[in-house]
N, C-alpha and C positions, 0 to 999 in steps of 0.2 A: 178610739173607743166609740161605741155607739152613743148617740145623744137622743134623748126623748124628743119626739115631735109633739104637736098639740094633742093628738089622740092619746099617746102614752100618758101625758101629764094629767089629762082629764080622767082617764081610766083610774089612775092611782088616787087622785083626789076624791073621786066618787066612792071608791072602796074605803077610804079612810073615814069619810063622813058617815057611811053606813055602819062601819065598825064602832065609831065613837058613840053612836046612838045605841048599839047593842051593848057596849060596855056600861054605859050609864043605866040601861035597864037592868043589867045584871047587878050593879052595885045598889040599885034601889030595891032589889029583890023581886022585880017583875019577871025575870028569867032565872030559872034554877040552873045549876051547874050542867045538868044533862041537856037542857035546852040550849044553853050557851055554847056547849062543846063544839058542835059543827061549825058555828060562826067563828070562834076563836081559832080553830084549826085551819080554816080557810085563810086566815091572816097570820099564820105562823106562831100562834101562841099555844104553848103546852102548859099543862098543870103538872109540875114536877113534885118531888117529895116535900120540898120546903117552901116553894114559891112558884109563881108563873115563870115560864122561860119564853123568850122571844128569839125566834130563829130568822135571821135576815138573809135574803137572797143575794148572792154574788154571782150573777149569771156568768157561766163558763169560767169562773174564777178570776175575772178581770176587774181590778179596782183602780181608781184614780187616786192621786195623793189627796185631793179634796175630800173624796169619799172616806179614805182611811182616817183622815183627821176628824171627820164628823163622827165616825165610829168611836174614836177616842173620847170625843166630847160626851157621847151618850154613855159610854162606859163609866166616865167620871161622874157625870151628873145623876144618872138614873140607876147605876149598878154599883158594883164594889170596886171599880177602877180597873177592870180587865174584861176582856172578851175571850171566847173560846172558838177557835177555827176548827171546822169539822171535816170529816172525810168526804163530804159532798161539796167542798169548796165554799161553804157558807160560814157565817159567824153566829154564835149564840151568846145571849146575855142571860145569865142565870138568876138574877135577882131583881128584875124590874117590878114595881107595883102595878097592878092592873089598871088603876086609875091614871097612871102615867103613859101607858102604852100608846094610846091615840096620839099624844103629844110627841112621843118618840117617832111614830110613823110619819107624822108631819115633818119632823126635822130630817128624816131620811128622804122624804119626797123632795125636799129642797135641793138635795144633791143627787137626785134621780136614782134613788134606791127604794126598796119596799120589802115586804115579807110575804107577799102573796104567793100561794102555792108552795110554800116550804113545808107544808104539812097537808094532810087530807088524802083522800083517794082520787088523786088527780095526777097529771104529769108534773113532776117536781122539777127543781132547778136542773137545767141542762148542764152537764159537766163536760170537761174538755181537757186536752193536753195543756198543762201549764206553760209549756214552752211554745205554744201556738204562735205562729208569725215570725219566730226568730230561730227556731231549731235548724241546725245545719242539715238534718236529714228530711226536712219537711217537703211533702209533695205539693201541698197548698195549705194556706191558712184556713183552718176549719171554722174560725169564729164567725164569719158572716153567716155560715150555715147554722151555727148554734143560735145566732140572733134571730134568724128566720124561724127556727123551731120555737124559740121563746115566744115570739109574737104570735105564731100560729097556735100554740098551746095555751096561751094565757086566757083564762075564763072561756075555754072552748065549750060551747053549749052542749056538744055531744059527749065530751069526755071529761066533764067536771066531776061526775060521780061514777068512777070506774069501780070494778069489784075490789080493787086494792090499790095502794100507792104504786106509781109507775115512774121508773127512772131511765133516763136516756144519756148515753155518753158518746162523744164523737172524737175520733182521732184522725189527724191529718199527716202524721209522720210515718216513716218506714218502720220505726219502732212504735209499739203501742205504749204510750204513757198515760192512757186514760182508762186502762183496765176495762176495755169494752165488753169482755166476755162475762163479767159479773153483773151486767145490767139487763133490765127487761128488754131494752133494745140497745144494741151496740152498733155504731156506724164507723167504718173505716173508709176514709176518702181514698179513691183511686182515680187514675186517668186511664182511659182506654187507649187503643193503638192510634186513635186520631187525636189524642190529647184532650178529649172531652172529660169534664168532671162528673164523677158518679160515686156510688158508695156500695161496699159490701155490707149487707144487712144481716145482723145476728139477732136472734130473738130467744128469750127464755132463760136468761142468766139471772142469778141472784144468790145471795148467801142465806143467812138466817137458819131457821129450823131444818131446811132441806136445801143444802148448797148445791147448785147446778151451774155448769158453764153454758153460755148461750150457744145455740146452733146456727150455723149460716143457712139462711133460707133463700138468699139471693146473692150470687157472686158479684153482681153489678146491676145497679139501677141508675139510669141517667139522673143527674142532679135536678132537672126540671120536673122529673116524675116522683121526686122524693116524698113530697107531701101526700100525693095520691096513694103511694105505697104504704106510708106510715098510717094513713087513715084506714086502709084496708086491714092492716094488722090490728089496730085498736078496735075496729068494728067486730072483727072475729072474737077478740078477747071480751069486748063488752057484751057480746051476744052469748058466749059460752063459758066465760069465767065464773068460777064458783062464788056465789054470794051467800051460800048457806053455811060456809065454814071458812073463817078468816085464815086458818092455817093452810087452806088449799086454794086460796083466792088469787094468788099471784099468777102471772101469765106462764111462769116456768112450769107450774103444775099442769096447766092446760096443754102446753107443748109436750110435756112428758106423757100425759095420759092419751092424747090423740096420736102421738108419734110425730116426729119431725116431718115426714113426708106428707101425712094427712094434713098437718097444720099448714105446711107450705101450699098444698093443693087448695085449701080453703081461702088462704090469703090471696093466691093468684086469681081464683075465681072472683073474689070480692073486688080485687083491683081491676080486673077486666070489666066487670059489670059496672063498677062505679067510677071508672076513669073519667076525669073531668079536664078537657082541654083548657078550660079557663083557669084551672088551678096551676097547670103547667105554665101558662102565660104569666100568671101572677108570680109564680116562683122566679121565673127569669127576670121579671121587672123588679121584684123586691130585692133579689140578690144584687142586681145592678145598682139599686139605690143604696143598699146597705154596705156593699164592699168598700166604697171610699172612706167610710168611718174607720176602717181597719187598715188603711194604707200605712206603710212604714213611716216612722217619724223622719224628720229632716236631719239625718245623721250628718254631723260635721266630720270632715276627714280627720281622724285622730290617729294616723299612722306615723308615729314619731321615728326619727332615724334610729334612736336607741330606745327600746321599750322600757319605760320606767318601772313597769311591772316586773319585767325580767331582771332589771337591776336590783330591785328590792328582794326578789326571790333568790338571786344569787348571793346576796349579802347574808351576813349571819343573822337571819330573821326566820328561825325555824317555825315559829307560830304562823307567820304569814304564808310560808311555803305550804304548810299543812292545810290551811284554809283554802289556798289557791288550788291545790290538787284535789281537794274533796268537795268543795262547795261552789265550784264554778264549772261551766260546761261550754262547749263550742257553740259559737253564735254563727249565723249565716254570713255575717261580715267578719273577716279575719281580725279587724282592729277592735272588735267588741267581744263581750262575753256575757253569758247568762249567769247571774249570781243567785244562788239559793241561800235563804236565810233560815237557819235552824231555830225552831221554837222548842228545842229539846235540850236545855242546859242540864248539867249533872244534877239529878234529883228534882228537876222541874216537873211541872204538869204538862204533858204533851198537848200542844196546840194552844196553850194559854199565852196571852200577850197583854201587857199593861198598857194603860192609856199613854203613859210617857214614852213607851217603846213604839207605839203606833205613830205618835207624832214625829218621833225621830226618823222612823222609816219613811214617813210621808215627806218630810223635808229632804231626806237623802234621795228619794225618788225624783223629786223636782229638780234637784241639782245634778243627778247623775243617771237617771233612767227615764227621761222625757215624761216624768210625772206619772209613771205607770207601775203597778204592782200586780202580781198574780198570787192566787191562793192555790195550794196543791192538795190533792187527795191524801197526801201523807202528813197533812197538818203543819206545813211550813209555808214560807212565802218565797216569792221570786222577784228579783229586779231584772227585767228582761232586756234592758238596753244599756248596759254599762260599758263604756269605753275602757279598753284594757289600760289605758293611761290613767284611769281613775280608780283602778282596783285597789291599790294600797290605801288610798283615802277612804274608800268605802269600807274596807276591812277595819281600819282604825276607828271609824265612826261606829260601826256595829259593835266592835269590841268594847267600847265604852258603856254600851247598854246591855251587855251580856247576850248579844245576839250573833256572836262570831264563833260558836262552837263548831269545830270542824268534824262533824260526825255524820254527814249526809250518807245514807245508805249503809250505815254501820249499826252495831248492836244497840247503842243508846239512842238511836233515831227512832224511838218507839212510837207506834200509833196506838192510841187508846181512846175509848169512849169515856164519858163522864162517870159511868157506872153507878153504884149504889150511893155514892156521895150526893148525887143529884137526881138521877133518873128513877121515875116511879115504876118502870118496867124491869129495872136491873134486879139481879139476884145475887150479885157479889160486887165488891169494890174493884175498880180498875186503877184509879189514880194512885193509891198508896203502893200497890204492887209495881206499877210502872216506875214510880219514883225509887223504890227499893232496888229494882233491877238496874235503873240508870245509875244509881250510886255504886252498886257492886261492880259495874263494868265501866266506871267513869274514866279509867286510865286509857288515854288515847293510844299509847303504844300497844296496849293489849287489844284494843279494838282493831287496830290496823293489822296486827298479827292474825286475828280471827278472819279478817277480810270482809267482803260485802256480805251482809246478812240483814234480813228484814224480820223484826219481831213485832207482832201486832196482837193486841188483846181486846176482848170484849167482856162486858159485865153481865151479859145474858145471851140467850140463844138467838136474839135478833141480829147479833153480829155487826153492830154499827162500827166496831173497830176492825172489821175485815180480817179476823183471825184466821179464817179458812184459807186465805190466799197469802199467808205469811210463811216464810221459811221455818220459823218457829211461831206457832200460834198458841195463845192462852185464852181459854174460855172459863169465865167465872160462873159457877152455879151454886145453888143452895142444896146441901145434902144433910138431911136430918138436923136442920137448924144451924148448920155451920157452913161457912164459905169453903167451896172446893174448886180447885183450879185444874182443868184438863189441859194436857199438852198435845197439840197437833204438829206434825212435821211434814215438810215437803210441798207446801202450797206456793203458788206464784200467781201474780196478777197481770203479768205483761204478755209478751209474745208467746212464752211457754206456759200459758195459763194452766193451773192445776189446783185441785182442791186438796188440802192437807189431810192427813190421816191421823185419827186419834190413836195415841200410843197405848193408853190403858187407864186405870183409875186415876182420879184427880188427887191433888195434893192440898194439904191445909195451907192457909195463908202464910203461916210461919215456915212452910217447907218449900214453897214454890221457887223462891230465888235460888236455893241450893239445888233444886231439880234442874233449873236452867243451867246452872254452873256445871252439873254433871253431863248434860247434853253437850255443852261446849267443849268440856274436857275430852269427851269421847271422840269428838271430831278432830281436835288438835292433836291428840295422841296418835291417831290412826290414819290421818290423811297421807296421801302419797308424798306431797310436797306443798309448800305455801301457795302454789298456783291453783291447787284443787280447791274450789270453793265449797262451802258448806252444802249447797244444793247438789253440786256435782258429786261430792262424796256420798251423800245420802242416796242419790240415784244409782251409784255404783254398788254400795254394799247393802242397801236396804235398811229396814227399820230395826232388825234384831239387835245389832250392837247398842242402840239407844235404849231399847227395852231392857236389855241385860243391865245396863248402867243404872236404870231408874228403878227397876223392880226386882232384880236378882237378890236373894237373901244375902245379908251382910254376914 
């Protein structure tokens, strides 16, 4: 993991000191809420329905055990004993008192964490493949490049006040696990024929009111030119992005209105005119400096003659076998595995984790994962370095804390925003609906019969729950004073990225779970065989069978 140098530490300390002064002025009444708003947003503080909320940055989703344990302490001391992991690989605390937030930031700084640029019209937290550095299909670990982008974008004088918030995702695998096409800029790491590192550059993705997939404007840019090229993109956006209408302010609207070819032409012209050799030299030097922080851990040889993991799986241990088949993935080392921890127990709140659970996972990471944890955009956690010989122990430990639900990638692995229970922008509740769906489909045998399926839901048009790129998406809206839930089908956020299609009118809160049931029944009744996934079936037969099931007169 990257460690702060003196400049990093001083930058964070100075920001905390300034914000402490701003908080004190607000509490004394010297600053009104509107005057205070831009300062708190720059430090990750939102005003929600019931309280202030603090969003803490987890750069590219990588956490140490020490940091996770500190988050547990903060949850217990300053919140209500839990935190909420988000689709941007961050964590939110929903109940801190404003007077305490500077102290929280001080405690975060002690373990090299902060909340800077987790809000505001700036470059937000850089997100990444949660399996970075360990995936069996990886071309190259993208995290050194993510760290380079984090340092470059932090308090960037030219790009601190963009027309709108700006999100960047980076993927280094042959499979896209970072959903790069739904970001303002998506980067896919590539090697050219000579083995040099570079990136495919995609621009103009985003969900919300106008969901659009990013367009490729460069098939390959050399790694040393990455910062110069991204600077060109952001300058074009900063120059022409709409500031008169926040609904049209995202770069996706600019790309759409100019057209991909014209946008590409303007970026290339800006890149050529503003190309800086010193920035290329800086990139090469910084990547060389940063890369050792992400060197693989010192793996001990854990290749036993008889794999105890296989022995337990072969025994009459059905629960372990299920977890092993669903919640683990291939590691680049055959004697290790990637472990995914589901934060979606039956009827639970997606992404929520108690302080006690955080401490347990921190201890488990120290014992079995070289002290490292990852946060996923699906609101789960990952232990990236688990020896296969330790898998049964890891499973037993997680099971004691309610963290061994074997549902990754299945129907109850629901992604959901906080919705109207917390968010001031929400128009409908997400959490109770997600809990009700989780309870309805809690039976694991039924989930496995259904097969791989991603259900995501948002409590407003801003789409923080990524419902547009779900196989089954749910959008909560307010209609004539009541909550109404639209269903979209056919979305995908990975290699076959697609925006889901709205089926028809929404359903009342008391109807939506039954509506999801009818969608699932239609699929199970009519698919060719169990190998035909929900998405494959939908692409074969189209939307009409689902519309008939949901809207045909009884």
